[in-house]
C-alpha positions as CSV (number, residue, x, y, z in Angstrom):
1,X,55.1,-15.5,-42.9
2,X,52.2,-14.2,-41.1
3,X,49.3,-16.3,-43.1
4,X,51.1,-19.1,-41.7
5,X,51.2,-18.0,-38.3
6,X,47.4,-17.9,-38.6
7,X,47.2,-21.4,-40.3
8,X,49.2,-22.7,-37.0
9,X,47.0,-21.2,-34.0
10,X,43.8,-22.1,-36.6
11,X,44.9,-25.6,-36.3
12,X,45.3,-25.9,-32.5
13,X,42.3,-23.9,-31.6
14,X,40.2,-26.4,-33.1
15,X,41.0,-29.1,-31.1
16,X,40.9,-27.5,-28.1
17,X,38.1,-26.1,-28.5
18,X,36.3,-29.5,-28.9
19,X,38.5,-31.0,-25.8
20,X,37.1,-28.1,-24.0
21,X,33.3,-29.3,-25.3
22,X,33.9,-32.6,-24.4
23,X,34.9,-32.1,-21.1
24,X,32.3,-29.6,-20.3
25,X,29.5,-32.3,-21.5
26,X,31.7,-34.7,-19.4
27,X,31.5,-32.6,-16.0
28,X,28.2,-31.2,-16.2
29,X,26.6,-34.9,-16.2
30,X,29.2,-36.3,-13.5
31,X,27.9,-33.1,-11.6
32,X,24.5,-33.4,-12.0
33,X,24.5,-37.5,-11.0
34,X,26.6,-36.4,-7.7
35,X,24.2,-33.1,-7.0
36,X,20.9,-35.5,-6.4
37,X,22.2,-37.4,-3.0
38,X,24.0,-34.0,-1.4
39,X,21.3,-32.7,1.4
40,X,21.7,-29.2,1.8
41,X,19.4,-27.9,4.2
42,X,22.2,-27.8,6.4
43,X,23.8,-25.1,4.5
44,X,20.3,-23.5,4.0
45,X,18.8,-23.0,7.4
46,X,23.2,-21.7,8.3
47,X,22.4,-19.0,5.6
48,X,19.5,-17.8,6.7
49,X,20.2,-17.9,10.5
50,X,23.1,-15.8,9.2
51,X,21.1,-13.2,7.0
52,X,18.3,-12.7,9.6
53,X,20.8,-12.0,12.5
54,X,22.7,-9.6,10.1
55,X,20.0,-8.1,9.3
56,X,18.8,-7.1,12.9
57,X,21.2,-5.1,15.2
58,X,24.0,-5.0,12.9
59,X,22.8,-3.4,10.0
60,X,20.6,-0.9,12.2
61,X,23.4,0.2,14.4
62,X,25.8,0.3,10.9
63,X,23.4,2.7,8.8
64,X,22.5,5.0,12.3
65,X,26.0,5.5,13.1
66,X,27.0,6.4,9.0
67,X,23.6,9.0,9.0
68,X,24.8,10.6,12.3
69,X,28.4,10.8,11.4
70,X,27.6,11.9,7.8
71,X,25.2,14.4,8.6
72,X,27.8,15.8,11.3
73,X,30.2,16.2,8.4
74,X,27.9,17.4,6.0
75,X,26.4,20.3,8.3
76,X,29.8,21.2,8.9
77,X,30.8,21.4,4.9
78,X,33.0,18.5,5.4
79,X,31.5,15.9,3.1
80,X,28.7,16.6,0.4
81,X,25.1,16.3,1.2
82,X,24.9,13.3,-1.7
83,X,26.6,11.5,0.9
84,X,23.9,11.0,3.2
85,X,21.4,10.1,0.5
86,X,23.6,7.8,-0.9
87,X,23.3,6.4,2.9
88,X,19.6,6.4,3.0
89,X,19.3,4.7,-0.3
90,X,21.7,2.5,1.0
91,X,19.8,1.4,4.0
92,X,16.5,0.9,1.8
93,X,18.2,-1.0,-0.3
94,X,19.7,-3.3,2.9
95,X,16.5,-3.9,4.5
96,X,12.9,-3.1,3.9
97,X,11.9,0.1,6.5
98,X,9.5,-2.0,8.7
99,X,12.7,-3.7,10.4
100,X,14.9,-0.4,10.0
101,X,11.6,1.0,12.3
102,X,11.2,-1.4,14.4
103,X,14.5,-2.0,15.0
104,X,15.2,1.8,15.6
105,X,12.0,1.3,18.5
106,X,13.3,-1.9,20.3
107,X,16.2,0.7,20.6
108,X,14.1,3.5,22.6
């Protein structure tokens, strides 16, 4: 009984797999032809402007506020000191140190 059930599954799996292979091949060739005429400069400009803005003051304000709040919480034994380290590591990953220093200097 189980062998017959497995044989039926195999008989359906082969045409489905071949159909998916054929569909992916046709879709990739159609997408390759469609992408040749698309101009992405406006989207790239928008993305670069957004990244430049978000890496400026909003991120600096966020990490500065988080550092102060978690520092006070850690000093009062309400949070582990490792959280402060995680915030520092997150700030280093989120933006380079030169950006942090220049933004903090612009606030002062």
